[in-house]
C-alpha positions, 0 to 999 in steps of 0.5 A: 212342498212349494210352501217349504221351498218358500220358507227355505228361500226366505230363510236363505235370504234372511241369512244372507242379510243378517246371518242367523238373526236375519234367517230366524226373523224372516222365517218368523215373519213369513210364518206369521204372515201365512198365519194371517192368510189362514185366519183370512180363509177361516173368516170365509170358511166359518161364515160359509158354514153358517149357510150350510157350505162344507169346507173340506180344506184350506190350501196354502200356496206361495201366492196365498191361500184358498178355502175350498167350498163344496158349493157357492151359495146362489143367494147374492147376500150369502155370497156377499157376506162370505166374501167380505168376511175374509178381508174383514179379518185382515182389517181387524188384525191391522186395527188391533196391531196399529195402536201398538206401533202407531208411535213407531210409525211417526218416530224420527228415531226409526225402529231397530231392524229384526226386532219385535216392533219391526215385526209388528209394523210389518204384520200391520202393514201386511194385513192392511195390504192383504185386505185392500188387495183382496178387494180388487174387483178381479174375479175370482178374488174376493173383490170379483166375487163381491162384484158378482154378488152385486150383479146377481142382485139384478142379473141371473147368476150365470150372466153375473158371473160372465160379467164379473169374469170379463172385468176380472180378465181385463184387470188381471191382464193390466195388473200383470203388465203393471207388476212385470214392467213397472213394479218388477215383481215376478211373483205378483205377475204370476199371481195375476196370470193365475187369476186371469185363467182361474176366473175364466175356468170358473166361469166355464165350469159354471156354464157347463153345469148350467147346460147340464142342468138344462139338459137333464131338466129338458130330458125329464120333461120329455120323458114325463110327457111320453106316457101321455103321447103313448096312445097315438103310438102304442107300438113305441111307448119309450120316451124320446131320446135326451137332447144333444149337448155340446161343450165347445167354445161357442 
């Protein structure tokens, strides 16, 4: 529903500027822009499937898109290729469109508004901006995941995620302030606030999974060792209770 509201808003905005022509042009531009977002996410998804990762769906939101994976490969090179594939699609689209509009970009006559040339210029610029924007090292954006993959080549996966998330939170906070007070862009501010909390939530979810894996591994080791200790206590052959694990702020 939020996506339909976004279309309604841009249709109304175009109508207020140029009537039916402006409304149709704005709706077409937004639809094509989100088509590029889908292609960006398909770049991630098709590369992920080559590594056996399942992609149940691609979610579109007013602030962008997100491919939902059933898991993230722990192999840094795999995550790096999956992540780079998305922005690479945008740069390819921009490179395809750029020769078609190169003359118009340098023409002194300008380009008529609400025309096909204007539409291609907007799409070329949008793809260049989208590809560059996603490379910002703000976890869990593509740039932040690239940073995590590079760190994971030297650190363990959990520590790499921690440092990528910390860098991402600092940069997301700074960019949110910049977008709100300097660029005066509420949508961009909301996007960076969302990224701030999403990165922290992903790190905490990974930390919880790592603790639970250690929990059951420790319990399995102790359970397997119980029969060997049984002769010393024949009246109580049961394995020891599993260790206690707490998910708290510390």
